[in-house]
C-alpha positions as CSV (number, residue, x, y, z in Angstrom):
1,M,-6.5,-28.0,10.6
2,Q,-9.3,-24.9,11.1
3,K,-12.5,-26.4,9.7
4,S,-14.1,-24.6,6.7
5,S,-18.1,-23.5,7.2
6,T,-17.6,-24.6,2.9
7,V,-17.5,-27.7,0.7
8,T,-14.5,-26.7,-1.8
9,V,-14.7,-30.0,-4.7
10,A,-12.4,-28.5,-8.0
11,G,-11.6,-25.5,-6.8
12,A,-15.0,-24.6,-6.2
13,V,-17.3,-23.7,-3.2
14,V,-20.6,-26.1,-2.6
15,D,-23.0,-24.7,-0.6
16,P,-21.9,-22.7,1.6
17,S,-23.1,-21.9,4.9
18,L,-25.9,-18.8,6.6
19,T,-23.3,-17.0,7.8
20,D,-20.7,-17.3,4.8
21,R,-23.3,-16.0,2.6
22,L,-24.5,-13.5,4.7
23,V,-21.3,-12.4,5.3
24,G,-20.2,-12.8,1.4
25,I,-23.4,-11.1,0.2
26,G,-22.5,-8.5,2.0
27,A,-19.4,-7.9,0.4
28,A,-20.2,-8.6,-2.7
29,L,-22.9,-5.9,-2.5
30,L,-20.9,-4.0,-1.3
31,A,-18.0,-3.6,-3.4
32,V,-20.4,-3.7,-6.3
33,A,-21.4,-0.5,-4.9
34,I,-18.5,0.9,-4.5
35,W,-17.7,0.0,-8.3
36,G,-20.2,1.5,-9.6
37,G,-19.7,5.7,-8.3
38,W,-15.2,4.5,-9.7
39,I,-16.6,4.6,-13.4
40,V,-18.1,7.7,-12.9
41,S,-15.8,9.1,-11.4
42,T,-12.5,7.0,-13.3
43,R,-14.9,8.7,-16.7
44,H,-15.5,12.3,-15.2
45,A,-11.1,12.1,-14.7
46,V,-10.0,11.2,-18.0
47,H,-12.2,13.6,-19.6
48,G,-11.2,16.4,-17.3
49,H,-7.8,17.0,-16.6
50,L,-6.1,14.0,-15.3
51,P,-5.1,12.1,-18.4
52,P,-5.2,7.9,-16.6
53,V,-1.5,6.9,-16.5
54,T,-2.0,9.9,-14.0
55,V,-5.4,8.3,-12.4
56,G,-3.6,4.6,-12.2
57,W,-1.1,6.2,-9.8
58,L,-3.8,7.5,-7.9
59,R,-5.6,4.6,-7.7
60,F,-2.7,2.4,-7.0
61,I,-1.4,4.4,-4.5
62,V,-2.8,4.5,-1.5
63,P,-3.5,0.5,-1.4
64,A,0.5,0.2,-1.1
65,A,1.2,2.4,1.4
66,M,-1.7,1.6,3.2
67,L,-1.3,-2.3,2.7
68,A,1.8,-2.1,3.8
69,P,2.1,-4.3,6.7
70,A,0.7,-7.0,4.7
71,W,2.6,-7.2,1.7
72,L,6.2,-7.4,3.7
73,R,5.9,-10.4,5.6
74,I,5.1,-12.4,1.6
75,G,7.9,-9.8,0.5
76,L,8.6,-9.1,-2.9
77,W,6.7,-11.8,-5.0
78,P,5.7,-14.6,-3.3
79,R,7.4,-18.0,-2.8
80,K,4.0,-19.7,-3.4
81,G,1.3,-19.2,-5.8
82,L,3.7,-17.0,-8.5
83,V,1.8,-18.1,-11.6
84,P,-1.8,-17.6,-10.1
85,F,-0.7,-13.5,-8.6
86,L,0.4,-13.3,-12.0
87,F,-3.0,-13.6,-12.9
88,C,-4.1,-11.1,-10.3
89,F,-1.7,-8.8,-11.2
90,F,-2.5,-8.8,-15.0
91,G,-5.9,-8.5,-14.4
92,S,-6.6,-6.2,-11.8
93,G,-2.9,-4.9,-12.0
94,V,-2.0,-1.1,-13.7
95,L,-2.5,-3.4,-17.5
96,F,-5.8,-3.1,-16.0
97,F,-6.4,-0.2,-15.3
98,L,-5.3,1.2,-18.7
99,V,-7.2,-0.5,-20.6
100,V,-10.0,0.7,-18.4
101,G,-9.1,3.7,-18.2
102,N,-8.8,4.6,-21.9
103,A,-12.1,2.9,-22.8
104,M,-13.8,4.8,-21.2
105,R,-12.6,8.4,-23.3
106,F,-14.6,6.4,-26.4
107,V,-17.7,5.0,-25.0
108,P,-20.1,6.8,-21.9
109,A,-20.3,5.6,-18.3
110,A,-24.1,3.5,-18.8
111,D,-21.7,1.4,-21.4
112,V,-19.1,0.9,-19.1
113,G,-21.5,-1.7,-16.2
114,P,-22.9,-3.9,-19.1
115,L,-19.4,-4.5,-21.0
116,L,-16.9,-4.8,-18.5
117,P,-18.4,-5.9,-14.4
118,G,-21.3,-7.7,-17.1
119,T,-19.1,-9.6,-19.3
120,M,-16.7,-10.2,-16.8
121,P,-19.3,-12.6,-14.6
122,L,-20.2,-14.7,-18.1
123,V,-15.8,-15.4,-18.8
124,V,-16.3,-16.9,-15.3
125,A,-18.9,-19.1,-15.9
126,V,-17.5,-20.2,-18.3
127,I,-13.7,-21.6,-17.6
128,S,-15.5,-22.9,-13.7
129,V,-18.1,-24.7,-16.2
130,V,-15.4,-26.4,-19.3
131,A,-11.8,-26.2,-16.9
132,L,-13.3,-26.8,-13.4
133,R,-16.4,-28.7,-14.2
134,E,-18.7,-26.6,-11.9
135,R,-22.5,-27.2,-12.0
136,L,-24.8,-23.4,-13.1
137,G,-27.9,-25.1,-12.7
138,L,-30.8,-24.2,-15.1
139,A,-31.4,-20.7,-13.9
140,R,-27.9,-19.6,-13.4
141,A,-27.4,-20.9,-17.0
142,L,-30.7,-18.3,-17.7
143,G,-28.9,-14.9,-15.9
144,F,-26.3,-15.4,-17.9
145,A,-27.3,-15.9,-21.0
146,C,-29.4,-12.7,-19.6
147,I,-26.5,-11.4,-18.8
148,A,-25.0,-11.7,-22.8
149,L,-28.4,-10.5,-24.2
150,G,-26.9,-7.5,-22.1
151,V,-23.4,-7.3,-23.8
152,L,-24.6,-8.0,-26.9
153,A,-27.1,-4.9,-27.2
154,L,-24.7,-2.6,-26.5
155,G,-21.9,-4.7,-28.8
156,G,-24.5,-4.5,-31.4
157,R,-24.7,-0.3,-31.3
158,G,-21.6,-0.3,-32.0
159,V,-20.9,-2.4,-34.5
160,M,-23.7,-0.8,-36.5
161,F,-23.1,2.4,-35.9
162,P,-19.1,2.7,-36.1
163,Q,-18.1,6.2,-37.3
164,D,-18.9,7.4,-33.1
165,G,-15.4,5.7,-32.3
166,A,-17.2,3.7,-29.8
167,W,-16.2,0.2,-30.9
168,R,-13.4,0.9,-29.4
169,G,-14.2,1.9,-26.4
170,H,-16.1,-1.6,-26.5
171,L,-13.4,-3.6,-27.4
172,L,-10.8,-2.6,-25.0
173,L,-13.8,-3.2,-21.8
174,L,-13.8,-6.8,-23.8
175,C,-10.3,-7.1,-23.0
176,G,-10.6,-5.8,-19.5
177,A,-13.7,-7.5,-18.4
178,T,-11.4,-11.3,-19.8
179,M,-9.0,-10.0,-17.3
180,W,-10.7,-9.2,-14.8
181,A,-12.2,-12.6,-14.6
182,G,-8.7,-15.0,-14.0
183,Y,-8.5,-12.0,-12.0
184,T,-11.5,-13.5,-10.2
185,L,-10.6,-17.5,-10.6
186,A,-6.9,-17.2,-10.0
187,F,-7.4,-15.4,-6.4
188,R,-7.9,-17.9,-4.1
189,R,-5.9,-20.1,-5.7
190,T,-3.0,-17.9,-4.9
191,G,-3.1,-18.8,-1.2
192,M,-2.2,-14.9,0.1
193,K,-4.7,-13.6,2.3
194,A,-7.0,-10.6,0.3
195,T,-5.1,-7.9,2.0
196,E,-1.4,-9.5,1.3
197,I,-2.7,-9.8,-3.2
198,V,-4.2,-6.4,-2.8
199,G,-1.1,-4.7,-1.2
200,L,1.0,-6.7,-3.6
201,I,-0.5,-5.9,-6.8
202,G,-0.6,-2.0,-5.4
203,L,3.6,-2.3,-5.3
204,W,3.9,-3.3,-8.5
205,S,1.7,-1.2,-10.3
206,V,2.9,2.1,-8.4
207,I,6.6,0.8,-9.4
208,I,5.5,0.7,-12.5
209,L,3.4,4.1,-13.3
210,T,5.2,6.2,-10.6
211,P,7.9,7.8,-13.6
212,F,4.8,8.5,-16.3
213,G,1.8,8.9,-13.1
214,L,2.9,11.1,-11.2
215,P,4.2,13.9,-13.1
216,G,0.7,14.5,-13.5
217,V,-0.4,14.9,-10.1
218,V,2.1,17.1,-9.1
219,Q,0.9,19.1,-12.8
220,A,-3.1,19.2,-11.7
221,V,-2.0,20.4,-8.7
222,S,0.5,23.8,-9.9
223,D,-3.0,23.8,-12.2
224,G,-5.3,24.8,-9.7
225,Y,-6.6,21.4,-9.6
226,G,-5.9,19.9,-6.0
227,R,-9.1,18.9,-5.4
228,E,-10.2,16.7,-8.0
229,V,-6.8,15.1,-7.4
230,L,-7.8,14.4,-3.8
231,V,-11.5,13.5,-4.8
232,Q,-10.1,11.2,-7.1
233,L,-7.5,9.4,-4.4
234,V,-10.0,9.1,-2.2
235,V,-12.4,7.3,-4.9
236,Q,-9.8,5.2,-7.0
237,G,-7.0,4.6,-3.8
238,V,-9.1,4.5,-0.6
239,L,-12.6,3.5,-2.1
240,S,-11.8,1.0,-5.5
241,G,-8.1,0.5,-4.4
242,V,-8.7,-1.1,-0.9
243,V,-11.7,-1.2,0.7
244,A,-13.7,-2.3,-2.4
245,L,-10.9,-5.6,-3.2
246,V,-11.0,-5.8,0.2
247,A,-14.6,-7.6,0.4
248,F,-14.9,-8.6,-3.4
249,G,-12.2,-10.7,-2.0
250,I,-14.1,-11.9,1.7
251,A,-16.7,-12.0,-1.2
252,I,-14.6,-14.9,-3.3
253,Q,-13.8,-16.8,-0.5
254,R,-17.1,-16.9,1.1
255,L,-19.3,-17.9,-2.9
256,G,-16.8,-19.2,-4.0
257,S,-16.0,-17.8,-8.1
258,S,-18.8,-17.7,-9.8
259,R,-21.7,-16.4,-7.3
260,A,-19.1,-14.1,-6.4
261,A,-18.8,-12.2,-9.6
262,A,-22.1,-12.6,-10.5
263,F,-22.8,-9.6,-8.7
264,T,-20.7,-7.2,-10.7
265,G,-23.1,-7.4,-13.5
266,L,-25.4,-5.4,-10.9
267,V,-22.6,-2.5,-11.4
268,P,-24.4,-1.8,-14.8
269,A,-27.1,-0.1,-13.1
270,L,-25.3,2.1,-10.5
271,A,-23.2,2.9,-13.0
272,A,-25.6,5.0,-15.7
273,L,-27.7,6.2,-12.9
274,I,-24.9,7.9,-11.1
275,A,-23.6,9.6,-14.4
276,V,-27.3,11.0,-14.8
277,P,-26.2,13.9,-12.1
278,V,-23.9,13.6,-11.8
279,L,-21.9,13.3,-15.7
280,G,-25.0,15.0,-17.2
281,E,-25.4,11.4,-19.2
282,H,-28.4,9.8,-20.3
283,P,-28.3,6.1,-21.8
284,D,-30.1,4.8,-24.8
285,A,-32.5,2.5,-25.6
286,A,-29.3,0.5,-26.3
287,A,-27.7,1.0,-23.1
288,I,-31.0,1.2,-20.9
289,A,-32.1,-2.2,-22.5
290,G,-28.4,-3.6,-21.7
291,V,-28.7,-2.7,-17.9
292,V,-32.3,-4.1,-17.1
293,A,-31.3,-7.7,-18.9
294,T,-28.0,-7.8,-16.8
295,G,-30.3,-6.1,-13.9
296,F,-32.4,-9.9,-14.5
297,G,-29.4,-11.9,-14.8
298,V,-28.1,-11.5,-11.8
299,A,-30.6,-12.3,-9.5
300,L,-30.2,-15.3,-10.9
301,A,-27.4,-15.5,-11.7
302,S,-25.8,-15.0,-9.0
303,G,-27.0,-18.8,-6.9
304,A,-27.1,-16.6,-3.8
305,F,-30.3,-16.9,-3.2
306,S,-31.5,-20.6,-4.0
307,G,-31.5,-23.1,-1.9
308,R,-27.9,-24.1,-1.9
309,G,-26.6,-22.1,-4.2
310,R,-26.1,-23.3,-7.5
């Protein structure tokens, strides 16, 4: 067997080598940069001329087609690791996208970051500690506490001002974060390559969405919104659907689930910054507090820059 530069204990990567850390950090940063733009792009689409189910079809058709050679090696479903794959499918496939896409109809882009990628590391950390007996260390525990404060800042605003309906989007985003955490933890247990998982998830998502999403694409093009469809195809399908998921899969393999998950705490700041010029959305005090808290928390919680990576 090929020797690995990492030590695996109870499914968690411990003390990755310098090369693994650098590759993992680079892959994680690439993924979160794309996801920051994805939040703004999706928010724009669902408030424009494309319903969530149509945007979802554009999101999955590209990975299903581009990664066909990978999933054809597997078949329509994996012969081994079927249960972990199902967690991956429900955590990043069609159901996840529809939950998050509908949530963005109720909340601004600045709220999405702290409540979706900001909350996901917390769920991963809790499961890693309770089920996998992973040790977080003081710095990482403080980091996750900061991320939790950021989430509470936004959740508290939704409770105090329920009349605007944002609480519905908040609940859907928290549900999506939990689903995505399941994907993150199950990914390495499938025994499959990142391209195989992403391609197979794309295939089944397209099969489910085609009867509902494809007519919306045809209608949008016939109504003169072909350029918007093309932009979403690139952002949703190529960048978010292939590049980001493969990059994040590499980050999980090189850094471990909780370390890779912690990097997603950088997404809120990116999404909030991009939303200002693109959507004209200016974050309020609660959103700024959530972004700052989660951004500071990820610097502590990632563990990727500490001496032992714990």
